[in-house]
C-alpha positions in Angstrom: 180.0 14.6 48.6 179.9 16.1 45.1 183.3 15.5 43.7 185.1 13.6 46.3 184.5 10.2 44.8 185.7 9.2 41.3 185.6 5.9 39.5 189.0 4.8 38.5 190.3 1.7 36.6 189.1 -0.1 33.5 186.4 -2.3 35.2 182.8 -1.2 35.4 179.9 -2.7 37.4 177.7 -5.3 35.6 174.2 -4.2 34.9 171.4 -6.9 35.2 168.9 -7.4 32.3 165.6 -6.0 33.2 163.2 -8.7 34.5 160.3 -7.3 32.4 161.9 -8.5 29.2 162.3 -12.1 30.6 158.7 -12.2 31.6 157.7 -11.1 28.1 159.6 -13.9 26.5 158.1 -16.5 28.8 154.6 -15.1 28.1 155.2 -15.4 24.3 156.5 -19.0 24.6 153.5 -20.0 26.7 151.1 -18.4 24.3 152.6 -20.2 21.3 152.5 -23.5 23.2 148.8 -23.0 24.2 147.9 -22.1 20.6 149.6 -25.3 19.3 147.8 -27.5 21.8 144.5 -25.9 21.0 145.0 -26.4 17.3 146.0 -30.1 17.8 142.9 -30.7 20.0 140.7 -29.1 17.4 142.0 -31.4 14.7 141.4 -34.5 17.0 137.8 -33.5 17.6 137.2 -33.0 13.9 138.6 -36.5 13.2 136.4 -38.0 15.9 133.2 -36.5 14.6 133.9 -37.1 10.9 135.7 -40.4 11.0 132.6 -42.6 11.3 130.9 -40.9 8.3 133.9 -41.4 6.2 134.3 -45.0 7.1 130.6 -45.6 6.3 130.9 -44.0 3.0 134.1 -45.9 2.1 132.4 -49.2 2.7 134.3 -52.5 3.6 138.0 -52.2 3.9 140.0 -53.1 0.9 141.9 -55.8 2.7 138.8 -57.7 3.9 138.8 -61.3 2.8 135.9 -63.5 2.0 135.7 -67.0 3.4 133.5 -69.7 2.1 132.1 -72.1 4.8 129.9 -75.0 4.2 126.5 -75.2 5.8 124.3 -78.3 5.6 121.0 -78.2 3.8 117.9 -79.3 5.7 116.0 -82.5 5.0 116.9 -85.3 2.6 119.4 -84.6 -0.2 118.0 -83.9 -3.7 117.9 -86.7 -6.3 119.0 -86.4 -9.9 115.4 -85.4 -11.0 115.5 -82.4 -8.6 113.2 -84.0 -6.0 114.1 -85.8 -2.8 114.8 -89.5 -2.3 111.8 -91.3 -0.9 112.0 -93.4 2.2 112.0 -97.2 1.7 108.5 -97.4 3.2 107.2 -95.3 0.3 108.6 -97.6 -2.4 106.7 -100.6 -3.6 109.0 -103.4 -5.0 107.8 -106.1 -7.3 110.3 -109.0 -6.9 110.5 -111.1 -10.0 112.7 -114.1 -10.5 114.4 -114.5 -13.9 116.6 -117.5 -12.9 115.9 -121.2 -12.8 116.3 -121.2 -8.9 113.0 -121.7 -7.2 112.0 -119.6 -4.2 114.5 -116.9 -4.8 111.9 -114.2 -5.4 110.1 -115.0 -2.1 113.2 -115.0 0.0 114.4 -111.7 -1.5 111.0 -110.1 -1.0 110.9 -111.2 2.7 114.3 -109.6 3.3 113.3 -106.4 1.6 110.2 -106.2 3.7 112.3 -106.5 6.9 114.3 -103.5 5.6 111.2 -101.3 5.4 110.2 -101.7 1.7 106.7 -102.3 0.6 106.3 -105.5 -1.4 104.1 -105.8 -4.4 104.0 -108.8 -6.8 106.3 -111.7 -6.1 106.8 -114.4 -8.8 108.6 -115.2 -12.0 109.7 -112.6 -14.5 107.9 -112.1 -17.8 109.1 -113.8 -20.9 110.8 -110.6 -22.0 113.3 -111.0 -19.1 113.1 -114.6 -18.1 116.6 -116.1 -18.1 117.8 -113.0 -20.0 119.2 -110.9 -17.1 122.8 -111.8 -17.0 123.9 -109.6 -14.1 122.9 -109.6 -10.4 119.6 -107.9 -11.1 117.7 -105.4 -13.3 115.9 -102.5 -11.5 113.1 -101.3 -13.6 111.0 -98.2 -13.0 109.4 -95.0 -14.4 111.5 -92.2 -15.8 110.7 -90.2 -12.7 112.1 -93.0 -10.5 115.6 -92.8 -12.1 116.7 -90.2 -9.5 114.5 -91.3 -6.7 113.1 -94.8 -6.0 115.6 -96.7 -8.2 118.8 -95.4 -6.5 117.2 -96.1 -3.1 116.5 -99.7 -4.0 120.0 -100.0 -5.6 121.5 -99.5 -2.1 120.3 -102.9 -1.1 122.5 -104.9 -3.5 125.5 -104.6 -5.8 125.9 -105.2 -9.5 122.4 -104.3 -10.5 121.5 -102.4 -13.7 119.0 -99.6 -13.7 116.5 -99.1 -16.5 113.4 -97.0 -17.1 110.1 -97.7 -18.9 106.9 -96.0 -19.7 105.0 -96.6 -16.4 103.4 -93.6 -14.7 103.9 -94.5 -11.0 107.3 -93.4 -9.8 107.2 -95.1 -6.4 106.6 -98.7 -7.8 109.6 -100.4 -9.2 110.6 -104.0 -10.3 113.5 -106.0 -9.0 114.2 -108.6 -11.6 116.7 -111.1 -10.2 119.4 -112.1 -12.7 121.5 -115.2 -13.0 124.5 -113.4 -11.4 122.5 -112.7 -8.2 123.8 -114.2 -4.9 122.1 -112.3 -2.2 121.2 -108.8 -1.0 123.9 -106.7 0.6 124.4 -107.2 4.3 122.0 -105.0 6.3 124.8 -102.8 7.8 126.3 -102.3 4.3 122.9 -101.5 2.8 122.2 -99.0 5.7 125.5 -97.3 5.1 124.9 -97.0 1.4 121.4 -95.6 2.0 122.8 -93.1 4.5 125.4 -92.0 2.1 122.8 -91.5 -0.6 120.4 -89.5 1.4 123.0 -87.5 3.4 122.5 -83.7 2.8 125.2 -82.1 0.7 126.7 -79.0 2.2 126.1 -75.7 0.5 128.8 -72.9 0.5 128.1 -69.6 2.2 130.5 -66.7 2.0 131.4 -64.7 5.1 133.5 -61.6 5.0 136.2 -61.0 7.7 138.2 -57.8 8.1 
């Protein structure tokens, strides 16, 4: 069979690319992909284990906003002197009449007693104030009563003037009825004024929200 067959013409048979080279290329691509995934996974693990520490060191976020919310204080509200307003039952009221109308002091004292106040002396005003109080009344008490007992008594009427003297007892005050006095406030109005006076004032507390 040696020389009997010859290849003629200008066309030659196609030669296939060796499969070994294709496998090599696929192996290289797979290795690169695996290395990329491994590196990405490593970075993620680093972020997970170091993220909390960094957040703790950084402190609150910069965009956190502080809100101020009111919260009521406990007990009775503070008076001007820094103490608390006493209850009517702790206040002794001397009811003195500085007008020509008879029986006005007794009637006023009886009504104050119904509203929970203690009653002391009842009668006519001294010469210093007799027929000299032009308004509804003069409420007279110690300096310490200026922000305590006097405002509480003042809730029971309108048009009164407050004044302090040198007495020592802060819970004993004088109600000197003046010529402009008509009557005490209606009980519901007096109760509302007393509730408004002794209502606790809210204090602001800041809360941070992120």
